[in-house]
GUMARRO-381369 format. One record per residue: x, y, z of N, C-alpha, C, O in turn; residue number from 1. Coordinates in steps of 0.1 Angstrom, whole numbers, plus 5000, padded with zeros to 4 digits. Layout:
! GUMARRO-381369
     nu     nv     nw    cau    cav    caw     cu     cv     cw     ou     ov     ow    nr
      X      Y      Z      X      Y      Z      X      Y      Z      X      Y      Z   NUM
...
This chain:
! GUMARRO-381369
     nu     nv     nw    cau    cav    caw     cu     cv     cw     ou     ov     ow    nr
   5009   4988   5000   5000   5000   5000   5009   5012   5000   5018   5013   5008     1
   5006   5021   4991   5014   5034   4990   5011   5043   5002   5000   5041   5009     2
   5019   5053   5004   5017   5062   5015   5004   5070   5014   4997   5073   5023     3
   5001   5074   5001   4989   5082   4999   4976   5073   5002   4967   5078   5008     4
   4976   5061   4997   4965   5052   5000   4964   5049   5015   4952   5050   5020     5
   4975   5047   5021   4974   5045   5036   4969   5057   5043   4961   5055   5053     6
   4972   5068   5039   4967   5081   5045   4952   5082   5043   4945   5086   5053     7
   4948   5079   5031   4933   5079   5029   4926   5069   5037   4915   5073   5043     8
   4931   5057   5039   4925   5047   5047   4924   5051   5062   4914   5050   5068     9
   4935   5056   5067   4936   5061   5081   4926   5072   5083   4919   5072   5093    10
   4925   5082   5074   4916   5093   5075   4902   5088   5074   4893   5092   5082    11
   4899   5078   5065   4885   5073   5064   4881   5066   5077   4870   5067   5082    12
   4890   5058   5083   4887   5051   5095   4885   5061   5107   4876   5059   5115    13
   4893   5071   5107   4892   5081   5118   4879   5089   5117   4872   5091   5127    14
   4875   5093   5105   4863   5100   5102   4851   5091   5106   4841   5096   5112    15
   4851   5079   5102   4841   5069   5105   4839   5067   5120   4828   5067   5125    16
   4851   5065   5126   4850   5064   5141   4844   5076   5148   4836   5074   5157    17
   4848   5088   5144   4843   5100   5150   4828   5101   5147   4820   5104   5156    18
   4824   5098   5135   4809   5098   5132   4802   5088   5140   4791   5091   5145    19
   4807   5076   5141   4800   5066   5149   4799   5070   5164   4790   5065   5171    20
   4809   5078   5169   4808   5081   5183   4797   5090   5186   4793   5092   5198    21
   4790   5096   5176   4778   5104   5178   4765   5096   5179   4755   5102   5183    22
   4766   5084   5175   4753   5075   5174   4746   5075   5188   4734   5077   5187    23
   4752   5074   5199   4745   5073   5212   4736   5086   5214   4727   5085   5222    24
   4740   5097   5208   4733   5109   5211   4719   5110   5203   4711   5119   5206    25
   4717   5100   5195   4705   5100   5187   4695   5090   5193   4684   5089   5188    26
   4700   5082   5202   4691   5071   5207   4680   5077   5216   4682   5087   5223    27
   4669   5070   5216   4658   5075   5225   4660   5069   5239   4666   5058   5240    28
   4656   5076   5249   4657   5071   5262   4650   5058   5264   4641   5055   5256    29
   4654   5050   5274   4648   5037   5275   4633   5038   5279   4628   5048   5283    30
   4627   5027   5279   4613   5026   5282   4611   5030   5297   4619   5026   5305    31
   4600   5037   5299   4597   5042   5313   4591   5030   5321   4584   5022   5316    32
   4594   5030   5334   4589   5020   5343   4574   5022   5345   4568   5033   5343    33
   4567   5012   5350   4553   5013   5354   4551   5022   5366   4541   5029   5367    34
   4561   5023   5374   4561   5031   5386   4574   5037   5389   4585   5031   5387    35
   4575   5049   5394   4587   5056   5398   4584   5065   5410   4572   5068   5412    36
   4594   5069   5418   4591   5078   5429   4590   5092   5425   4583   5100   5431    37
   4596   5096   5414   4596   5109   5409   4600   5110   5394   4607   5101   5389    38
   4595   5120   5387   4600   5123   5374   4607   5137   5375   4602   5146   5381    39
   4619   5137   5369   4628   5149   5370   4629   5155   5356   4632   5149   5347    40
   4627   5169   5356   4628   5176   5343   4641   5184   5345   4642   5193   5354    41
   4651   5182   5336   4663   5190   5337   4661   5203   5330   4653   5205   5321    42
   4669   5213   5335   4668   5227   5329   4674   5226   5314   4681   5217   5311    43
   4671   5236   5307   4675   5236   5293   4663   5232   5283   4666   5229   5272    44
   4651   5232   5289   4639   5228   5281   4636   5239   5271   4635   5251   5273    45
   4634   5234   5258   4630   5243   5247   4615   5239   5244   4611   5241   5232    46
   4608   5234   5253   4594   5230   5251   4592   5215   5249   4581   5210   5248    47
   4604   5207   5249   4602   5193   5246   4603   5184   5259   4598   5173   5258    48
   4607   5190   5270   4609   5181   5282   4597   5180   5291   4594   5170   5296    49
   4590   5192   5293   4579   5192   5303   4567   5183   5298   4562   5176   5307    50
   4563   5183   5286   4552   5175   5282   4553   5160   5285   4544   5154   5290    51
   4564   5154   5281   4565   5139   5285   4565   5137   5300   4560   5127   5305    52
   4571   5146   5308   4571   5145   5322   4556   5146   5328   4552   5138   5336    53
   4549   5155   5323   4535   5156   5327   4527   5144   5322   4517   5140   5329    54
   4530   5139   5311   4523   5127   5306   4526   5115   5315   4517   5107   5318    55
   4538   5114   5321   4541   5103   5330   4533   5105   5343   4528   5095   5348    56
   4531   5117   5347   4522   5119   5359   4508   5116   5356   4501   5110   5364    57
   4503   5120   5344   4489   5117   5340   4487   5102   5339   4476   5097   5342    58
   4497   5095   5335   4496   5080   5334   4497   5073   5347   4496   5061   5348    59
   4500   5080   5358   4501   5074   5371   4515   5068   5374   4516   5060   5383    60
   4525   5071   5366   4538   5066   5369   4544   5071   5382   4551   5064   5389    61
   4540   5083   5385   4545   5090   5397   4535   5101   5400   4527   5106   5392    62
   4536   5106   5413   4528   5118   5416   4537   5129   5421   4533   5139   5427    63
   4550   5128   5417   4560   5138   5421   4568   5143   5409   4574   5135   5402    64
   4567   5156   5407   4575   5163   5396   4586   5171   5402   4583   5179   5411    65
   4598   5169   5397   4609   5177   5402   4615   5185   5390   4618   5179   5380    66
   4617   5198   5392   4624   5206   5383   4638   5208   5389   4640   5212   5400    67
   4648   5204   5381   4662   5205   5385   4668   5216   5377   4672   5214   5366    68
   4670   5228   5383   4676   5239   5376   4666   5250   5372   4655   5251   5377    69
   4671   5258   5363   4663   5270   5359   4649   5266   5353   4648   5256   5346    70
   4639   5274   5356   4626   5271   5351   4626   5278   5337   4627   5290   5336    71
   4623   5270   5327   4625   5274   5313   4613   5279   5306   4613   5282   5294    72
   4602   5279   5313   4589   5283   5306   4580   5289   5317   4581   5287   5329    73
   4570   5296   5312   4560   5302   5320   4552   5290   5327   4548   5292   5339    74
   4550   5279   5320   4542   5268   5326   4550   5262   5337   4545   5258   5347    75
   4563   5261   5336   4572   5256   5347   4571   5265   5359   4570   5260   5370    76
   4572   5278   5357   4571   5287   5368   4557   5285   5375   4556   5285   5387    77
   4546   5284   5367   4533   5282   5372   4532   5270   5381   4526   5270   5392    78
   4538   5259   5376   4538   5246   5383   4545   5247   5396   4541   5241   5406    79
   4555   5255   5397   4563   5257   5409   4556   5267   5419   4557   5265   5431    80
   4548   5276   5414   4542   5286   5422   4528   5284   5427   4524   5289   5437    81
   4521   5276   5419   4506   5274   5421   4504   5259   5425   4510   5250   5419    82
   4497   5257   5436   4494   5243   5441   4488   5235   5430   4480   5239   5422    83
   4493   5222   5429   4489   5213   5419   4483   5200   5425   4485   5198   5437    84
   4476   5192   5418   4471   5180   5424   4481   5169   5426   4479   5158   5430    85
   4494   5172   5422   4505   5164   5424   4516   5172   5431   4516   5184   5430    86
   4526   5165   5437   4537   5173   5443   4546   5178   5433   4550   5171   5423    87
   4551   5191   5435   4561   5197   5426   4572   5202   5435   4570   5209   5445    88
   4584   5198   5432   4596   5202   5439   4605   5210   5429   4608   5205   5418    89
   4609   5222   5433   4617   5230   5424   4631   5232   5430   4632   5240   5439    90
   4641   5225   5424   4655   5227   5429   4662   5237   5422   4659   5240   5410    91
   4671   5244   5428   4679   5254   5422   4694   5251   5424   4701   5258   5432    92
   4700   5242   5417   4714   5239   5419   4723   5251   5415   4720   5259   5406    93
   4734   5252   5422   4743   5263   5420   4758   5257   5419   4763   5253   5429    94
   4764   5258   5408   4759   5263   5395   4749   5254   5388   4748   5242   5392    95
   4741   5260   5379   4731   5252   5372   4737   5245   5360   4738   5250   5349    96
   4741   5232   5363   4746   5224   5352   4741   5210   5355   4736   5207   5366    97
   4744   5201   5346   4739   5187   5347   4745   5180   5359   4737   5173   5366    98
   4757   5182   5361   4764   5175   5373   4757   5180   5386   4754   5171   5395    99
   4755   5193   5388   4749   5198   5400   4734   5194   5401   4729   5191   5412   100
   4728   5193   5389   4714   5188   5389   4713   5174   5395   4705   5170   5403   101
   4723   5165   5390   4723   5151   5394   4726   5151   5409   4721   5142   5416   102
   4736   5159   5414   4739   5159   5428   4727   5163   5437   4724   5157   5447   103
   4720   5174   5433   4709   5178   5440   4697   5168   5440   4691   5166   5451   104
   4695   5162   5429   4685   5151   5428   4689   5139   5437   4680   5133   5443   105
   4701   5136   5437   4706   5125   5445   4704   5127   5460   4700   5118   5467   106
   4707   5139   5464   4705   5143   5478   4690   5142   5482   4686   5137   5492   107
   4682   5147   5473   4667   5147   5475   4662   5132   5475   4655   5128   5484   108
   4667   5124   5466   4663   5110   5465   4667   5103   5478   4660   5094   5483   109
   4679   5106   5483   4684   5099   5495   4676   5103   5507   4672   5095   5515   110
   4673   5116   5509   4664   5121   5520   4651   5114   5520   4645   5111   5530   111
   4645   5113   5508   4632   5108   5506   4631   5093   5505   4620   5087   5506   112
   4642   5086   5504   4642   5072   5503   4637   5066   5489   4632   5055   5488   113
   4639   5075   5479   4635   5071   5466   4644   5060   5460   4656   5060   5462   114
   4638   5050   5454   4645   5039   5447   4645   5040   5432   4653   5033   5426   115
   4636   5048   5426   4635   5048   5412   4630   5062   5407   4621   5068   5412   116
   4638   5068   5398   4634   5081   5392   4634   5080   5377   4642   5072   5371   117
   4627   5089   5371   4627   5090   5356   4632   5104   5354   4627   5114   5359   118
   4642   5106   5345   4648   5119   5342   4644   5122   5327   4647   5114   5318   119
   4638   5133   5325   4634   5137   5312   4643   5149   5307   4645   5159   5314   120
   4649   5147   5295   4659   5156   5290   4658   5156   5275   4650   5148   5269   121
   4665   5164   5268   4666   5163   5253   4673   5150   5249   4682   5146   5256   122
   4669   5145   5237   4675   5133   5232   4690   5133   5232   4697   5124   5236   123
   4696   5144   5227   4710   5145   5225   4717   5146   5239   4730   5144   5240   124
   4710   5149   5249   4716   5151   5263   4715   5138   5271   4720   5138   5282   125
   4708   5128   5266   4706   5115   5273   4719   5109   5277   4720   5105   5289   126
   4729   5106   5269   4741   5099   5273   4748   5106   5285   4752   5099   5294   127
   4750   5119   5284   4758   5125   5295   4749   5126   5308   4754   5123   5319   128
   4736   5128   5306   4727   5128   5318   4727   5114   5325   4728   5113   5337   129
   4726   5104   5317   4726   5091   5322   4739   5087   5329   4738   5081   5340   130
   4750   5091   5323   4763   5089   5330   4763   5096   5343   4767   5089   5353   131
   4759   5108   5344   4760   5116   5357   4750   5111   5367   4753   5109   5379   132
   4738   5109   5363   4727   5104   5372   4730   5090   5377   4728   5088   5389   133
   4735   5082   5369   4739   5068   5374   4750   5069   5384   4751   5061   5393   134
   4759   5078   5382   4770   5080   5392   4765   5085   5405   4770   5082   5416   135
   4756   5094   5405   4752   5102   5417   4740   5096   5424   4740   5096   5437   136
   4730   5090   5417   4718   5086   5424   4719   5071   5428   4723   5062   5419   137
   4716   5068   5440   4716   5054   5445   4702   5048   5443   4694   5050   5452   138
   4700   5042   5431   4687   5037   5428   4686   5036   5413   4696   5038   5406   139
   4674   5032   5408   4672   5030   5394   4669   5044   5388   4661   5051   5392   140
   4676   5046   5377   4674   5059   5369   4671   5055   5355   4679   5048   5348   141
   4660   5060   5350   4656   5058   5336   4656   5071   5329   4650   5081   5335   142
   4662   5072   5318   4662   5085   5310   4652   5084   5299   4650   5074   5292   143
   4645   5095   5297   4635   5097   5286   4641   5108   5277   4642   5119   5282   144
   4643   5106   5265   4648   5116   5256   4637   5122   5247   4628   5115   5242   145
   4636   5135   5247   4626   5142   5239   4633   5150   5228   4645   5154   5230   146
   4627   5152   5217   4633   5159   5205   4631   5174   5207   4619   5179   5207   147
   4642   5182   5207   4641   5196   5208   4636   5202   5195   4638   5196   5184   148
   4630   5213   5195   4624   5219   5183   4633   5229   5175   4629   5238   5169   149
   4646   5226   5176   4655   5235   5169   4661   5228   5157   4660   5216   5155   150
   4667   5237   5148   4672   5232   5135   4685   5225   5136   4691   5223   5146   151
   4690   5221   5124   4702   5213   5123   4714   5219   5128   4722   5213   5135   152
   4716   5232   5126   4728   5239   5130   4729   5239   5146   4740   5236   5151   153
   4718   5242   5152   4718   5242   5167   4720   5227   5172   4726   5225   5182   154
   4714   5218   5165   4715   5204   5169   4730   5200   5168   4735   5193   5177   155
   4737   5203   5157   4751   5200   5156   4759   5206   5167   4768   5199   5172   156
   4757   5219   5170   4764   5225   5180   4762   5218   5194   4771   5216   5201   157
   4749   5215   5197   4746   5208   5209   4752   5194   5210   4757   5189   5220   158
   4752   5187   5198   4758   5173   5198   4773   5174   5201   4779   5166   5208   159
   4780   5184   5195   4795   5185   5198   4797   5189   5212   4806   5183   5219   160
   4789   5197   5218   4790   5201   5232   4788   5189   5241   4795   5187   5250   161
   4778   5181   5238   4775   5169   5246   4786   5159   5245   4790   5153   5254   162
   4791   5157   5232   4802   5148   5230   4814   5152   5239   4820   5143   5245   163
   4817   5164   5238   4828   5169   5247   4826   5168   5261   4835   5165   5269   164
   4813   5170   5265   4809   5168   5279   4810   5154   5284   4815   5151   5295   165
   4806   5144   5276   4808   5130   5279   4823   5127   5280   4827   5120   5289   166
   4831   5131   5270   4845   5129   5271   4851   5134   5283   4860   5128   5290   167
   4847   5146   5287   4852   5152   5300   4848   5144   5312   4856   5142   5321   168
   4836   5139   5312   4831   5131   5323   4838   5118   5324   4838   5112   5335   169
   4842   5113   5313   4849   5100   5313   4864   5101   5316   4871   5091   5319   170
   4869   5113   5316   4884   5115   5318   4887   5123   5330   4891   5118   5340   171
   4885   5136   5330   4889   5145   5341   4879   5147   5352   4883   5150   5363   172
   4866   5146   5349   4856   5148   5359   4848   5135   5361   4836   5134   5358   173
   4855   5126   5367   4850   5112   5368   4840   5110   5379   4833   5100   5379   174
   4840   5118   5389   4831   5116   5401   4817   5121   5399   4814   5127   5388   175
   4809   5119   5409   4796   5125   5409   4797   5140   5410   4788   5147   5410   176
C-alpha cells in the first residue's frame, strides 16, 4: 500500500470512528417503568421536556414532579408557584449544570428514600445525563429523551457540546 492510499484509509477510519461516536446521542431514552418515585425535568427545556414529564404523571407513573435547575417556561414557573394535584419540587442547583442537577436530585432522593426516578431531557443530552445520574443517584434511573424543536445547526452545536461533555466526564471529571 502506498503512503497516499494508507493516509486515505487512516483518514476514512478516523472520520468513520468519529461519526459513529455520535450515534448514542440519537438514541431514544429507555422505556419508562410502570412506577417511579419521581419524574425529574432537567433545565434547558425548549418545550420538549415538560410535556413527557406531565404525561408520566397523567399516566400514574408517579405523583411527584421535580424541576432541577432554571425554570425554562411560564408553565414551569406556574407549576412551581401554584398548588397542583401532584407534588412539585423546584430545585435550584448552583451552578446550574447537569452535574449539579444530578447531585441535588441524588441528595433529595436519599432524603426521601426514593428507589426509582425518571429523568426527562433532550435526546442529545441523554448519554451525559445518564452517565452523571447513574454515578450520583443510588437507585434506578431511567432516562427519557425528547426531541428539541431547533434546527440542524443548533443540533450539531449541541451534539458537539454533549460529546465533549461526555468525554470530559469519562476522563477528568469522573466523580459525581
